[in-house]
N, C-alpha and C positions, 0 to 999 in steps of 0.2 A: 713176544717170545713165549713159547709153551713152557710148561713146568720142567720138561726134560732139558731145557736150555737150547733147543732147536728153534728154527724160525717157524712161525705159524703161517700157513698159506690158506687163503680163502678160496673156496671153490666157486667159480663163477659160471653160470649157465646162461643160455640164450634160447629164445623161442624162434630164432631165425633159422630158416632152412638153408644149409650150405649148398650152393650150386657149384659143381665141379665139372671142368671140361673133360675129365678122364672117364666119365660114366654117363649113362642116360639118367637124367634127373626127372623123376615122376612126382608131380605135385598132386597128391590125391585130394579129392574134394573133401574128405573127412578130416584132412589135416589143415584145411583153411579156416579162416574166420568168416562166419556168415554175417551178412548185413541185410536188413529188411525182413521179408516174410519167408525167406528160403529155409527149408527144413531138411533134416537128415532123412535119407531112406532108411530101411530096416537094417542095412549094413551087411546083409548076406551077399554072396557073390552076385546074385541076379539083381540086387537092388542097392548096391553100394554106391549111391549117388546122392546129389542134392536134388530135392524136388520142391514143388510149390513155388517155382520161379515165375510169379504172376505179374510182376511190375518191372519195367525197364530199369528202375533205380535199385532193384535188388542186386546184390553182388556177393562175391567171395574174394577174399584177399589172402595172400601168403606173404609173410615177412621173410625176406631172403637175404643172404650174403653171398656175393659172387667172389669166389676165391681168387680168380685172376681174369683179366679181360678176355672175352671169348665171344664168338658168334654162334648162335644156336638156331636150329630148325625147331619151330614150335608147332605142336599139334594138340588138338582138343579131342578127348574121348568122351562120348555122351550117348544117351538114348534120346529119341524124339518121336512123338506120335505124329501121324500125318497132319493134324491141324497146326502143328508148330512149324512145319516146313515153310521156309521163306523168312522166318524171324531172323533178326540180325543181332550180333553181339560183338564185343571188342575186348581184347586182352591188352591191358596197359602195363608197361614196364617203365615206371616213372613218366617221362614226357613222350616216350615212344609207344606206339600201339599197332596192333595187328587186328584186322577185322575178319569175321567169319559169318557165313550164312548157314542157318540150320537146315539140315536135310533129315528126312524121316529115316529111322532105323534103330537098331539095337547094337550097342558097342561100336558105334560109328567112330572112325578115326578120321579127323579132318585136318589136313595140313594148312596152317595159317600163314606160313612164311618164315622169314629170318629176322632175328633181332640181335644186335651187338650190345653186349652188356659190359660195362666197365667194372673193375674191381670195387668192392665195397657193398654198402647196404642198398637194397632195392625192394620196393613193394610191387608185387604182381597182383593185378586186379582184373577179374572178369566180370563184366556187367552187360546188360542188354542195351540195345539201341532201338530196336523195333520188335514188338511182340505181335505175332499172329496166332490166333487160337488162344487157349487159356493158359499156356505155359511156354516159357522160352525154350527150355531143354532140361534134361536131367544129367547134369555134369558128373562124370566119373573122375576125370583127371586132366591135367595139362602135362605134356611131355616135352622136355627140352633136350635135344641131341646136338652135340658139337658138330659144327660144319667143318669138315676136313678141308684143309687148304691144299 
């Protein structure tokens, strides 16, 4: 109890990203947790990406909470130099995964497929599978859109 006789409430926060089926969910690279040698770009619009992705074991993860069961279309937004073309990566949602192949370009949007997520906690992880050239890609974001039934 507080001094004024009322109930004291604790404020609880979470670093988990809430995924809602009522909106487009954009997981920006800068909001994820980096693993390995991946580094932040300068953060301006032209270079708001992760760079130095030089090993297949490098990764970025997002802690998420799914508000209610839903199926999402998943896309990756990235930049890639010509030498990176043909590299392969995977986005994991717990035990489910979607694979992608890197293509050269700037602000490239690549559709990866659909994933059904159940309500509750979920870790989302993007990691390399095969690197060609010196860098996998320069990730800007993952985008999850509700699949309309």
